[in-house]
VOGU-3710 file (C-alpha; in Angstrom, 3 decimals, decimal comma):
1> xxxxxxxxxx> -1,038/7,699/-43,137  1,256/7,993/-46,139  3,120/4,935/-44,968  -0,119/2,943/-44,715  -1,232/3,994/-48,210  2,148/2,984/-49,556  1,854/-0,384/-47,837  -1,597/-0,989/-49,268  -0,486/0,005/-52,755  2,487/-2,353/-52,586
11> xxxxxxxxxx> 0,292/-5,229/-51,484  -2,218/-4,612/-54,243  0,498/-4,410/-56,874  2,230/-7,582/-55,718  -0,663/-9,877/-54,912  -3,485/-8,421/-56,955  -7,164/-9,011/-56,464  -6,841/-12,755/-57,133  -4,223/-13,414/-54,451  -4,585/-16,308/-52,061
21> xxxxxxxxxx> -5,283/-13,888/-49,228  -8,174/-12,363/-51,133  -9,644/-15,800/-51,796  -9,475/-17,042/-48,206  -12,947/-17,559/-46,706  -14,035/-14,611/-44,582  -15,057/-16,934/-41,763  -11,510/-18,335/-41,603  -9,963/-14,871/-41,399  -12,387/-13,865/-38,652
31> xxxxxxxxxx> -11,587/-17,021/-36,701  -7,857/-16,285/-36,892  -8,291/-12,720/-35,671  -10,621/-13,738/-32,842  -7,825/-15,986/-31,538  -5,910/-12,775/-30,824  -8,267/-12,104/-27,922  -6,097/-14,453/-25,863  -3,192/-11,965/-26,117  -2,722/-8,770/-24,088
41> xxxxxxxxxx> -4,870/-5,753/-25,075  -1,746/-3,915/-26,214  -0,666/-6,789/-28,476  -4,151/-7,164/-29,947  -4,403/-3,562/-31,117  -0,873/-3,405/-32,512  -1,298/-6,678/-34,393  -4,651/-5,728/-35,860  -3,346/-2,356/-37,032  -0,373/-4,117/-38,631
51> xxxxxxxxxx> -2,328/-6,716/-40,590  -5,134/-4,378/-41,657  -3,029/-2,981/-44,515  -1,888/-6,360/-45,871  -4,963/-6,995/-48,026  -8,525/-5,858/-48,572  -9,843/-9,058/-47,010  -7,777/-8,578/-43,866  -8,756/-4,912/-43,660  -12,410/-5,875/-43,722
61> xxxxxxxxxx> -11,861/-8,723/-41,264  -10,017/-6,414/-38,839  -12,892/-3,921/-38,898  -15,391/-6,689/-38,131  -13,177/-8,072/-35,370  -12,800/-4,683/-33,699  -16,520/-4,051/-33,920  -17,169/-7,385/-32,165  -15,020/-6,582/-29,128  -17,064/-5,718/-26,049
71> xxxxxxxxxx> -13,967/-4,955/-23,950  -11,280/-2,427/-24,946  -8,122/-1,636/-22,954  -6,063/1,238/-24,388  -4,277/2,146/-21,146  -0,894/1,287/-22,700  -1,307/4,081/-25,278  -1,211/7,800/-24,562  -3,351/8,792/-27,540  -4,271/12,314/-28,554
81> xxxxxxxxxx> -7,897/13,145/-29,341  -7,428/13,076/-33,127  -5,794/9,627/-33,164  -8,321/8,243/-30,715  -11,227/9,545/-32,799  -9,824/7,669/-35,791  -9,619/4,415/-33,841  -12,909/4,493/-31,961  -14,972/4,621/-35,165  -14,066/0,963/-35,661
91> xxxxxxxxxx> -15,513/-0,082/-32,297  -18,995/-1,423/-31,768  -20,842/-1,577/-28,458  -18,271/-1,395/-25,666  -19,175/-2,738/-22,219  -15,748/-2,523/-20,579  -13,538/0,482/-21,366  -10,080/1,373/-20,018  -8,308/4,521/-21,258  -5,227/6,655/-20,714
101> xxxxxxxxxx> -6,934/10,070/-20,787  -3,857/12,292/-20,425  -4,294/13,759/-23,929  -8,042/13,196/-24,330  -10,990/15,500/-23,708  -14,639/15,119/-22,731  -15,904/14,852/-26,306  -13,439/12,106/-27,249  -14,757/9,754/-24,595  -18,417/10,769/-24,446
111> xxxxxxxxxx> -19,337/9,123/-27,752  -18,301/5,693/-26,417  -20,454/5,953/-23,309  -24,029/4,829/-22,908  -26,308/2,430/-21,000  -24,289/-0,496/-22,391  -21,131/0,471/-20,430  -20,673/-1,615/-17,286  -16,991/-0,981/-16,519  -15,217/2,366/-16,954
121> xxxxxxxxxx> -11,577/2,950/-16,007  -10,328/6,467/-16,773  -6,634/6,866/-15,942  -4,618/10,107/-15,940  -7,838/12,010/-16,499  -7,017/15,438/-15,073  -7,918/17,088/-18,407  -11,529/15,974/-18,072  -14,038/18,427/-16,664  -16,045/17,956/-13,492
131> xxxxxxxxxx> -19,231/18,272/-15,538  -18,150/15,203/-17,496  -17,617/13,370/-14,211  -21,158/14,238/-13,204  -22,542/13,115/-16,568  -21,079/9,605/-16,223  -23,870/8,519/-13,903  -26,607/9,716/-16,259  -24,898/8,412/-19,397  -23,969/5,014/-17,904
141> xxxxxxxxxx> -26,792/4,114/-15,484  -25,798/0,419/-15,490  -22,197/1,042/-14,420  -20,740/-1,725/-12,234  -17,079/-0,667/-12,067  -15,729/2,911/-11,968  -12,065/3,920/-11,639  -10,877/7,540/-11,816  -7,278/8,702/-11,582  -6,410/12,381/-11,181
151> xxxxxxxxxx> -3,243/14,400/-10,632  -2,608/16,515/-7,565  -3,802/19,619/-9,394  -7,475/19,291/-8,570  -9,007/22,735/-8,871  -12,053/23,789/-6,878  -12,150/20,763/-4,517  -15,637/21,728/-3,325  -17,022/21,529/-6,854  -15,287/18,188/-7,421
161> xxxxxxxxxx> -16,870/16,850/-4,228  -20,311/18,041/-5,304  -20,072/16,420/-8,746  -18,600/13,256/-7,258  -21,502/12,911/-4,837  -23,937/13,387/-7,696  -22,208/10,624/-9,627  -22,422/8,156/-6,753  -26,025/9,019/-5,993  -27,081/7,967/-9,477
171> xxxxxxxxxx> -24,833/4,894/-9,917  -27,291/2,525/-8,295  -25,639/-0,699/-9,470  -22,023/0,234/-8,718  -20,048/-2,667/-7,252  -16,472/-1,361/-7,498  -15,187/2,194/-7,005  -11,577/3,367/-7,247  -10,490/6,996/-6,771  -6,806/7,867/-6,927
181> xxxxxxxxxx> -5,154/11,273/-6,726  -1,521/11,204/-7,807  0,661/13,504/-5,702  4,313/13,594/-4,762  4,657/16,024/-1,887  3,682/16,200/1,765  0,269/17,746/1,153  -1,164/14,507/-0,240  -3,850/14,507/2,414  -5,319/17,818/1,376
191> xxxxxxxxxx> -7,678/15,711/-0,730  -9,750/14,248/2,056  -12,875/15,672/0,424  -12,920/12,537/-1,737  -13,949/10,470/1,269  -17,065/12,589/1,729  -18,528/10,712/-1,208  -18,554/7,499/0,815  -21,768/8,721/2,404  -23,395/8,343/-1,007
201> xxxxxxxxxx> -22,169/4,847/-1,833  -24,951/2,707/-3,329  -26,228/-0,435/-1,659  -24,496/-2,642/-4,217  -20,899/-1,567/-3,445  -18,486/-4,459/-2,801  -15,033/-2,979/-3,464  -13,713/0,456/-2,457  -10,293/1,929/-3,250  -9,279/5,451/-2,194
211> xxxxxxxxxx> -5,841/7,075/-2,413  -4,929/9,148/-0,457  -7,020/9,717/2,704  -6,484/10,591/6,334  -7,132/7,934/8,961  -9,229/10,409/10,953  -11,649/11,168/8,127  -11,769/7,541/7,013  -12,587/6,486/10,557  -15,429/9,014/10,776
221> xxxxxxxxxx> -16,866/7,928/7,433  -16,938/4,228/8,210  -18,073/4,736/11,790  -21,061/6,730/10,577  -22,327/3,578/8,931  -21,821/1,233/11,867  -21,913/3,084/15,188  -23,991/5,488/17,232  -20,909/6,144/19,383  -17,484/4,593/19,900
231> xxxxxxxxxx> -18,734/1,704/22,031  -22,259/0,653/21,074  -22,662/-1,095/17,709  -26,001/-0,870/15,924  -27,555/-3,001/13,244  -25,527/-3,167/10,060  -26,145/-0,547/7,409  -26,161/-1,236/3,682  -22,411/-0,641/3,542  -21,722/-3,249/6,199
241> xxxxxxxxxx> -23,907/-5,763/4,419  -22,149/-5,543/1,056  -18,611/-4,099/1,271  -16,103/-6,954/1,328  -12,926/-5,504/-0,234  -11,118/-2,335/0,850  -7,916/-0,698/-0,399  -6,851/2,578/1,252  -3,696/4,685/1,343  -3,745/6,559/4,656
251> xxxxxxxxxx> -1,524/8,992/6,496  -1,256/6,458/9,338  -2,772/3,066/10,160  -4,172/3,134/13,705  -5,744/0,634/16,071  -8,865/2,789/16,247  -9,384/2,650/12,494  -8,948/-1,127/12,417  -11,486/-1,440/15,206  -14,010/0,491/13,118
261> xxxxxxxxxx> -13,325/-1,550/10,002  -13,449/-4,962/11,664  -16,647/-4,278/13,625  -18,426/-2,458/10,836  -17,596/-4,784/7,920  -18,137/-8,396/8,969  -18,016/-9,709/5,367  -14,483/-8,438/4,753  -12,430/-10,774/2,537  -9,700/-8,388/1,346
271> xxxxxxxxxx> -8,053/-5,682/3,458  -5,345/-3,610/1,787  -3,937/-0,748/3,873  -0,851/1,349/3,172  0,231/4,401/5,118  2,660/7,267/4,580  3,498/8,741/7,998  4,895/12,261/8,227  6,079/11,928/11,842  8,018/9,334/13,784
281> xxxxxxxxxx> 5,542/8,534/16,573  1,779/8,304/17,051  0,153/7,189/20,335  -2,443/5,110/18,474  -0,065/3,575/15,934  -0,771/0,012/14,801  0,207/-2,443/17,534  -0,446/-6,042/18,532  -3,919/-4,921/19,679  -4,828/-3,767/16,170
291> xxxxxxxxxx> -3,401/-6,888/14,532  -5,391/-9,032/16,960  -8,565/-7,244/15,829  -7,841/-8,306/12,237  -7,724/-11,899/13,467  -11,457/-11,533/14,071  -12,116/-11,293/10,312  -13,007/-14,936/9,755  -13,620/-14,531/6,007  -10,348/-12,761/5,267
301> xxxxxxxxxx> -8,341/-14,265/2,397  -6,110/-11,302/1,387  -4,280/-9,033/3,822  -1,861/-6,205/3,075  -0,308/-3,927/5,721  2,468/-1,751/4,289  4,276/1,229/5,842  5,758/3,452/3,158  8,959/5,463/3,599  7,893/8,148/1,172
311> xxxxxxxxxx> 8,000/11,004/3,675  10,068/9,623/6,561  12,064/6,465/7,302  9,958/4,778/9,951  8,277/1,459/10,794  5,567/-0,257/12,839  7,422/-0,246/16,150  4,532/-1,398/18,329  3,768/-4,650/16,503  5,706/-7,735/17,616
321> xxxxxxxxxx> 5,779/-11,477/17,031  2,817/-11,850/19,405  0,615/-9,899/17,019  1,630/-12,204/14,167  0,918/-15,294/16,306  -2,624/-14,048/16,950  -3,134/-13,123/13,307  -1,957/-16,522/12,069  -4,220/-18,318/14,522  -7,326/-16,322/13,612
331> xxxxxxxxxx> -6,882/-16,013/9,831  -5,859/-19,461/8,650  -7,714/-19,009/5,337  -5,314/-16,334/4,133  -4,187/-16,861/0,531  -2,313/-13,586/0,127  -0,172/-11,794/2,749  1,771/-8,558/2,208  3,642/-7,099/5,182  5,967/-4,121/5,038
341> xxxxxxxxxx> 7,856/-2,124/7,672  7,442/-4,395/10,714  10,793/-3,736/12,375  9,978/-5,672/15,584  8,726/-8,856/13,913  11,299/-11,645/13,697  11,485/-15,099/12,122  9,130/-16,488/14,770  6,299/-14,168/13,700  6,754/-14,712/9,974
351> xxxxxxxxxx> 7,080/-18,479/10,410  3,776/-18,648/12,309  1,984/-17,189/9,279  3,807/-19,446/6,834  2,976/-22,567/8,868  -0,620/-21,702/9,796  -1,876/-20,375/6,463  -1,610/-23,568/4,423  -3,571/-22,078/1,502  -1,032/-19,273/1,101
361> xxxxxxxxxx> -0,225/-18,519/-2,544  1,165/-14,983/-2,383  3,747/-13,847/0,188  5,383/-10,436/0,249  7,625/-9,038/2,989  9,161/-5,555/2,677  11,907/-4,085/4,823  11,961/-7,146/7,071  15,009/-6,100/9,066  14,767/-9,161/11,352
371> xxxxxxxxxx> 13,815/-11,655/8,633  16,454/-14,361/8,057  16,773/-17,747/6,367  15,299/-19,434/9,465  11,771/-18,463/8,375  12,064/-20,693/5,308  14,169/-23,562/6,631  11,273/-26,056/6,676  9,480/-24,980/3,505  10,583/-28,117/1,656
381> xxxxxxxxxx> 9,163/-30,424/4,333  5,536/-29,434/3,745  3,878/-29,265/0,289  3,333/-25,601/-0,569  1,107/-23,930/-3,144  3,121/-20,692/-3,239  3,042/-19,076/-6,670  4,455/-15,623/-5,845  7,143/-14,701/-3,302  8,497/-11,175/-2,905
391> xxxxxxxxxx> 11,170/-10,412/-0,324  11,958/-6,716/-0,799  14,945/-5,139/0,986  15,422/-8,069/3,352  19,199/-7,862/3,732  19,661/-11,029/5,832  18,097/-13,345/3,262  20,750/-15,494/1,548  20,896/-18,142/-1,164  20,043/-20,805/1,414
401> xxxxxxxxxx> 16,527/-19,411/1,851  16,102/-19,046/-1,907  17,048/-22,705/-2,419  14,330/-23,688/0,041  11,781/-21,508/-1,723  12,766/-23,098/-5,032  11,324/-26,384/-3,747  7,895/-24,811/-4,346  7,519/-26,184/-7,843  4,506/-23,974/-8,629
411> xxxxxxxxxx> 6,456/-20,732/-8,134  5,818/-18,214/-10,905  7,126/-14,949/-9,433  10,300/-14,555/-7,365  11,233/-10,990/-6,406  14,411/-10,517/-4,336  14,929/-6,790/-4,889  17,419/-5,409/-2,379  18,403/-8,810/-0,959  22,118/-8,106/-1,344
421> xxxxxxxxxx> 23,257/-11,334/0,341  21,694/-13,545/-2,357  24,406/-14,944/-4,653  25,144/-17,527/-7,353  24,596/-20,831/-5,427  20,790/-20,556/-5,611  20,635/-20,014/-9,374  20,836/-23,692/-10,234  17,750/-24,349/-8,106  15,913/-21,405/-9,627
431> xxxxxxxxxx> 16,705/-22,563/-13,152  14,750/-25,769/-12,432  11,471/-23,907/-11,760  9,357/-24,804/-14,778  6,607/-22,209/-14,255  8,764/-19,209/-13,358  7,857/-16,107/-15,405  9,050/-13,164/-13,284  12,519/-12,910/-11,687  13,955/-9,889/-9,876
441> xxxxxxxxxx> 17,564/-9,985/-8,620  17,931/-6,216/-8,178  20,986/-5,463/-6,025  21,905/-9,130/-5,444  25,493/-10,390/-5,308  25,304/-12,517/-8,437  28,031/-12,763/-11,086  28,624/-13,697/-14,719  29,098/-17,318/-13,646  25,605/-17,325/-12,182
451> xxxxxxxxxx> 24,206/-15,916/-15,422  25,660/-18,899/-17,273  23,725/-21,241/-14,984  20,477/-19,296/-15,233  20,826/-19,099/-19,010  20,272/-22,852/-19,257  16,811/-22,604/-17,682  13,891/-24,050/-19,593  11,383/-21,822/-17,744  9,246/-19,311/-19,631
461> xxxxxxxxxx> 10,844/-16,284/-17,923  9,380/-13,162/-19,522  10,675/-10,583/-17,008  14,173/-10,294/-15,538  15,606/-7,466/-13,453  19,317/-7,325/-12,667  19,252/-3,667/-11,631  22,229/-2,750/-9,504  23,987/-6,131/-9,905  27,476/-4,660/-10,126
471> xxxxxxxxxx> 29,277/-7,969/-10,744  27,334/-8,814/-13,888  29,021/-7,575/-17,067  28,541/-7,776/-20,829  29,857/-11,319/-20,668  27,164/-12,311/-18,180  24,399/-10,955/-20,413  25,809/-12,939/-23,340  25,837/-16,096/-21,190  22,302/-15,453/-19,957
481> xxxxxxxxxx> 20,804/-14,915/-23,392  23,094/-16,939/-25,619  22,875/-20,304/-23,851  20,709/-23,236/-24,884  17,863/-22,179/-22,585  14,575/-20,513/-23,541  15,124/-17,093/-21,987  16,135/-15,243/-25,153  13,066/-16,636/-26,936  10,465/-15,632/-24,359
491> xxxxxxxxxx> 11,962/-12,585/-22,612  9,770/-9,496/-23,007  11,085/-7,160/-20,280  14,701/-6,664/-19,117  16,052/-4,227/-16,519  19,813/-3,575/-16,543  19,723/-0,217/-14,793  22,612/1,004/-12,606  25,022/-1,684/-13,811  28,556/-0,330/-14,389
501> xxxxxxxxxx> 29,607/-3,472/-16,289  27,088/-2,943/-19,090  28,212/-1,358/-22,355  27,340/-1,392/-26,054  28,411/-5,048/-26,299  25,555/-6,171/-24,036  23,008/-4,107/-25,961  24,238/-5,588/-29,246  23,774/-9,066/-27,782  20,241/-8,213/-26,675
511> xxxxxxxxxx> 19,314/-6,870/-30,098  20,789/-9,941/-31,776  19,196/-12,755/-29,786  16,044/-11,454/-28,070  13,156/-12,034/-30,466  10,252/-10,569/-28,489  11,688/-7,894/-26,187  9,212/-5,044/-25,621  10,704/-3,279/-22,561  14,354/-2,434/-21,864
521> xxxxxxxxxx> 15,752/-0,349/-19,021  19,430/0,695/-19,146  19,190/3,813/-16,989  22,438/5,010/-15,411  24,560/2,684/-17,551  27,409/5,110/-18,126  29,222/3,096/-20,815  26,254/2,879/-23,177  26,752/5,123/-26,219  24,925/6,175/-29,377
531> xxxxxxxxxx> 25,877/2,827/-30,926  23,439/1,070/-28,582  20,547/3,354/-29,492  21,318/2,827/-33,168  21,349/-0,963/-32,986  18,046/-0,951/-31,077  16,486/1,501/-33,519  17,403/-0,676/-36,483  16,380/-3,965/-34,872  13,492/-5,912/-36,368
541> xxxxxxxxxx> 11,896/-8,975/-34,877  12,580/-12,354/-36,436  8,984/-12,613/-37,615  9,440/-9,494/-39,735  7,527/-7,225/-37,350  9,456/-3,977/-36,889  7,845/-3,334/-33,497  10,724/-4,653/-31,400  10,785/-2,259/-28,443  7,751/-0,453/-27,059
551> xxxxxxxxxx> 9,350/1,096/-23,967  12,989/2,157/-23,569  14,561/3,807/-20,519  17,916/5,527/-21,161  17,673/7,981/-18,258  21,072/9,251/-17,052  23,036/7,455/-19,790  25,571/10,273/-19,828  27,675/8,896/-22,717  24,847/9,475/-25,213
561> xxxxxxxxxx> 25,103/12,464/-27,530  22,466/14,459/-29,412  23,150/12,156/-32,377  20,852/9,593/-30,750  17,986/12,056/-31,135  17,954/11,348/-34,874  17,158/7,692/-34,200  13,800/8,667/-32,674  12,549/9,874/-36,030  10,571/7,789/-38,507
571> xxxxxxxxxx> 10,919/5,111/-39,728  13,197/3,924/-36,889  11,837/2,596/-33,587  8,547/1,943/-35,367  6,754/0,434/-32,373  8,133/2,721/-29,653  5,431/4,049/-27,294  7,519/5,410/-24,394  11,108/6,588/-23,943  12,818/8,100/-20,896
581> xxxxxxxxxx> 15,561/10,572/-21,859  16,013/12,571/-18,643  19,554/13,650/-17,676  20,932/12,841/-21,116  21,992/15,146/-23,932  18,841/14,144/-25,794  16,790/16,247/-23,392  18,784/19,322/-24,428  17,121/19,522/-27,827  14,404/21,526/-26,138
591> xxxxxxxxxx> 10,647/21,636/-26,597  10,992/22,391/-30,298  12,885/19,187/-31,009  10,574/17,078/-28,866  7,528/18,635/-30,500  8,939/17,624/-33,884  9,126/13,988/-32,788  5,686/14,105/-31,218  4,119/15,547/-34,373  5,354/12,449/-36,247
601> xxxxxxxxxx> 4,540/9,918/-33,545  1,372/10,752/-31,659  1,523/7,502/-29,718  4,971/8,225/-28,289  5,470/9,575/-24,754  8,840/11,288/-24,226  9,665/11,497/-20,523  12,359/13,941/-19,413  11,578/13,700/-15,704  13,159/10,424/-14,615
611> xxxxxxxxxx> 9,999/8,309/-14,284  10,230/4,548/-14,384  8,971/2,717/-17,487  5,524/3,931/-18,463  5,312/7,000/-16,170  2,989/5,469/-13,574  3,884/8,421/-11,346  4,811/11,925/-12,388  2,777/11,893/-15,608  0,935/15,058/-14,593
621> xxxx> 4,108/17,104/-15,097  4,880/15,891/-18,623  4,568/17,985/-21,754  5,186/15,246/-24,337
//
């Protein structure tokens, strides 16, 4: 606050009440600030807070702009109750609200709720009481969208279930419901009581997301709506008439469950299923029979079937190319396909989907152990509308396949994480993609020479990951960012984790040429020292904004000393919102040192647990 008062005093002394800013028409200032609504929610708030102290006119205009917003997304900020209370007073009537509730309480949020709220997304909300959960339905009777995210430490599951049912019973206009319980151990599926609330879903429900759940309980819940027994279907219930989008994380995807879903929900357009098996074999595991049932969903446009390896390394061993042939023939309207863990599906099965689903825009294949370049050999011969392609841990994919994919001129996202056979020859083709914004080469066999080629790209690439690219060094980063291309001007997120060739020289280059970088990951870069943290802490953007980095991951950078801890203090790293310091000497300062930083910077999350940028998982264990 002292810094803001100082800023205001300086402005007043230098420009005075008769400055040009003070004489600008209020309507013009409001018009300029309203244009910010085209930016991300995070950028909007940071920019408004920055300009509010420039002049009295701008301060007034910012207040009016904030009060005019009907949609607020603060999920990028882990605010404490005191800071949040200071911000929310500027808001008017909010219809759509998204919050990171990790440090908030019932009272902080309650004052923003009311009949005007139509969308409510409460993330990391384990600190909220169950009574507050129950009150949502009575406070927001017109709610259309509700998302709740808890940690694994749900106390009194029976009470939670009771309050949850009460909430659903009174949300008569609810169209979208998402319930997620974050957990990291093998007892994820202790939380099946969440599914009991499905019995209370209102007639208006169209989208349902639950994580986690057991296939057995999910099957019982959905079957209750559509069957008298396992064989004889009855007339559709309200759920079958409205529900068209489902996203579930199960313990195992079975043929029986798919049979229930397909027969009970004829309007299904999006089916997103992920499982986390805890054993190697199940007699009713997903097979060609189950995949063939999906082919009966004539309205399906988005399909995701992913087998996670969180608990055990396993795959769908009963699904073959035949299942994919039947799926491709029955679901030709598919626009999005995500398949993961199909160890018996080869190029023939994947090609059938690629050739039959001509409207396909999004393709993702994970752990495709039999996927090779042959799947993509004819991509260039037929006009494609692909905008996103993700081939994760597909070790037989080479640069030849990538060159074919690069013929899809509309490609915006290309993710080749774990494709270790991809190398430099495809980079020239990739650099010609005009609309490319997201590029992931994690673990690929690319070199400094390839970085020189990519650096000449004119694409608006805002995200690049080179994690684990061991043949890219400081020189390659300089070639990537220092060439005549646009990358250094538009890059906002860069991942250089686990790269032994990266040192302080690369970080100095990044700080020198990247004008809008907001996220940087250099975890497990053993040659990065305190000098890198210092140059990043002192960096200011070319437009004069000191908010250069918002998230910084230095996890396991073992060459750092406790000296770097001093760079986390004000006024350095002015815009920093998240930093990962696990397995470094910075984490040895103890809770007292971290509390000192947190007392100065209430917006800053300090992660000592090894989470990836932003702590999407593991947040429930954090103290700061």
